[in-house]
C-alpha positions as YAML, in Angstrom:
chain: A
units: angstrom
residues:
- id: 1
  name: MET
  ca: [8.04, -39.00, 66.84]
- id: 2
  name: LYS
  ca: [6.84, -37.34, 64.27]
- id: 3
  name: SER
  ca: [9.54, -34.22, 63.90]
- id: 4
  name: LEU
  ca: [11.95, -37.44, 63.96]
- id: 5
  name: PHE
  ca: [9.61, -38.32, 60.41]
- id: 6
  name: ASN
  ca: [9.66, -34.58, 59.24]
- id: 7
  name: ALA
  ca: [13.06, -35.10, 59.72]
- id: 8
  name: ILE
  ca: [13.91, -37.82, 57.98]
- id: 9
  name: MET
  ca: [11.72, -36.57, 55.12]
- id: 10
  name: ILE
  ca: [13.45, -33.75, 54.88]
- id: 11
  name: LEU
  ca: [16.93, -35.39, 54.78]
- id: 12
  name: LEU
  ca: [15.64, -37.49, 51.71]
- id: 13
  name: MET
  ca: [14.24, -34.41, 49.51]
- id: 14
  name: ILE
  ca: [17.63, -33.15, 49.90]
- id: 15
  name: THR
  ca: [19.25, -36.09, 48.97]
- id: 16
  name: LEU
  ca: [17.32, -36.49, 45.94]
- id: 17
  name: LEU
  ca: [17.43, -33.07, 44.79]
- id: 18
  name: PHE
  ca: [21.27, -33.00, 45.19]
- id: 19
  name: SER
  ca: [21.45, -36.26, 43.02]
- id: 20
  name: CYS
  ca: [18.66, -35.02, 40.45]
- id: 21
  name: ASN
  ca: [21.24, -31.92, 40.17]
- id: 22
  name: ARG
  ca: [23.90, -34.37, 39.22]
- id: 23
  name: LYS
  ca: [23.17, -35.38, 35.62]
- id: 24
  name: VAL
  ca: [25.42, -34.49, 33.58]
- id: 25
  name: LYS
  ca: [24.85, -31.95, 30.79]
- id: 26
  name: ILE
  ca: [26.60, -32.02, 27.86]
- id: 27
  name: CYS
  ca: [27.88, -28.86, 25.13]
- id: 28
  name: ALA
  ca: [30.41, -27.98, 23.12]
- id: 29
  name: SER
  ca: [31.14, -26.26, 19.97]
- id: 30
  name: ALA
  ca: [34.41, -25.50, 17.59]
- id: 31
  name: ASP
  ca: [36.26, -22.12, 17.82]
- id: 32
  name: SER
  ca: [34.66, -22.15, 13.97]
- id: 33
  name: THR
  ca: [32.67, -23.98, 11.77]
- id: 34
  name: GLY
  ca: [35.11, -24.00, 8.58]
- id: 35
  name: TYR
  ca: [38.59, -24.82, 8.55]
- id: 36
  name: LEU
  ca: [41.12, -25.97, 5.81]
- id: 37
  name: VAL
  ca: [43.84, -28.69, 5.89]
- id: 38
  name: GLY
  ca: [46.63, -27.54, 8.30]
- id: 39
  name: ASP
  ca: [44.80, -25.71, 10.32]
- id: 40
  name: THR
  ca: [43.89, -26.54, 13.44]
- id: 41
  name: ILE
  ca: [40.78, -26.88, 15.57]
- id: 42
  name: TYR
  ca: [40.02, -25.65, 19.50]
- id: 43
  name: PHE
  ca: [37.26, -27.28, 20.82]
- id: 44
  name: ASP
  ca: [35.64, -26.55, 23.96]
- id: 45
  name: ALA
  ca: [33.34, -28.14, 26.25]
- id: 46
  name: THR
  ca: [33.56, -25.96, 29.44]
- id: 47
  name: CYS
  ca: [29.71, -25.32, 29.27]
- id: 48
  name: SER
  ca: [29.42, -28.61, 29.90]
- id: 49
  name: GLU
  ca: [27.28, -29.07, 33.44]
- id: 50
  name: ASN
  ca: [28.02, -31.49, 36.30]
- id: 51
  name: ALA
  ca: [31.50, -32.74, 34.54]
- id: 52
  name: GLU
  ca: [34.00, -34.70, 36.05]
- id: 53
  name: SER
  ca: [35.66, -35.88, 33.32]
- id: 54
  name: TYR
  ca: [36.02, -35.70, 29.10]
- id: 55
  name: GLY
  ca: [36.79, -37.94, 26.58]
- id: 56
  name: TRP
  ca: [38.19, -36.58, 23.08]
- id: 57
  name: VAL
  ca: [38.23, -39.35, 20.49]
- id: 58
  name: PRO
  ca: [39.45, -38.13, 16.48]
- id: 59
  name: GLN
  ca: [37.07, -39.62, 13.68]
- id: 60
  name: ASP
  ca: [39.77, -39.82, 10.22]
- id: 61
  name: GLY
  ca: [41.41, -36.59, 9.05]
- id: 62
  name: LEU
  ca: [41.90, -35.71, 12.73]
- id: 63
  name: THR
  ca: [45.23, -35.22, 14.46]
- id: 64
  name: MET
  ca: [44.45, -34.15, 18.41]
- id: 65
  name: ILE
  ca: [47.26, -32.68, 19.90]
- id: 66
  name: GLY
  ca: [46.77, -33.10, 23.55]
- id: 67
  name: ASN
  ca: [45.89, -36.43, 26.03]
- id: 68
  name: GLY
  ca: [41.96, -36.12, 24.82]
- id: 69
  name: GLN
  ca: [41.21, -35.76, 28.41]
- id: 70
  name: GLY
  ca: [40.49, -32.41, 29.38]
- id: 71
  name: PRO
  ca: [37.09, -29.88, 28.58]
- id: 72
  name: THR
  ca: [39.08, -28.44, 25.76]
- id: 73
  name: GLU
  ca: [40.86, -30.35, 22.96]
- id: 74
  name: ARG
  ca: [42.99, -28.89, 19.68]
- id: 75
  name: PHE
  ca: [43.09, -30.82, 16.66]
- id: 76
  name: ILE
  ca: [45.06, -30.81, 13.58]
- id: 77
  name: VAL
  ca: [42.99, -30.77, 10.03]
- id: 78
  name: GLU
  ca: [44.83, -33.33, 7.64]
- id: 79
  name: PRO
  ca: [44.06, -34.17, 4.71]
- id: 80
  name: LEU
  ca: [41.27, -36.29, 3.54]
- id: 81
  name: ASN
  ca: [40.58, -37.63, 0.04]
- id: 82
  name: GLY
  ca: [36.11, -36.86, -1.28]
- id: 83
  name: ILE
  ca: [35.35, -35.59, 2.69]
- id: 84
  name: LEU
  ca: [34.63, -31.86, 3.40]
- id: 85
  name: SER
  ca: [33.77, -32.29, 6.88]
- id: 86
  name: ARG
  ca: [36.02, -33.24, 10.00]
- id: 87
  name: SER
  ca: [34.48, -34.92, 13.10]
- id: 88
  name: VAL
  ca: [35.55, -35.66, 16.91]
- id: 89
  name: ASP
  ca: [33.51, -37.79, 19.19]
- id: 90
  name: LEU
  ca: [33.01, -36.23, 23.12]
- id: 91
  name: THR
  ca: [32.06, -38.36, 26.07]
- id: 92
  name: VAL
  ca: [31.13, -36.28, 29.30]
- id: 93
  name: SER
  ca: [30.71, -37.78, 32.48]
- id: 94
  name: ASN
  ca: [30.78, -38.36, 36.24]
- id: 95
  name: SER
  ca: [29.85, -40.93, 39.12]
- id: 96
  name: LYS
  ca: [26.48, -40.65, 37.82]
- id: 97
  name: THR
  ca: [25.96, -40.12, 33.97]
- id: 98
  name: SER
  ca: [27.81, -40.19, 31.09]
- id: 99
  name: ARG
  ca: [27.03, -38.62, 28.05]
- id: 100
  name: SER
  ca: [28.27, -38.74, 24.31]
- id: 101
  name: ARG
  ca: [27.79, -36.75, 21.23]
- id: 102
  name: THR
  ca: [29.99, -36.36, 18.07]
- id: 103
  name: GLU
  ca: [31.01, -32.50, 16.94]
- id: 104
  name: SER
  ca: [31.78, -31.79, 13.53]
- id: 105
  name: VAL
  ca: [32.56, -28.82, 11.49]
- id: 106
  name: VAL
  ca: [33.23, -28.28, 7.14]
- id: 107
  name: VAL
  ca: [36.85, -28.37, 5.94]
- id: 108
  name: PHE
  ca: [37.39, -26.67, 2.08]
...
């Protein structure tokens, strides 16, 4: 009976350890910090951990080139009067958790 209890406890600990490691850690970066109108921005979120899906959403002044569902995405900088930055929202998720953040770059 004691060995059955020990086996169940070990199985429970392994299950908890596995589920803790499934938390998404979001990470993303652009290939530069400053751009001109007409430039292409390359964002990369492959440094995120435990991600199963990605969702990129451009804000005003950016046009997405791809479908917004991969770990990398490209955007074209469009004219936007009076605004010196461009931002993109990124959501990274798996079956357990989801994380979101906004990435911004400067436009000269």
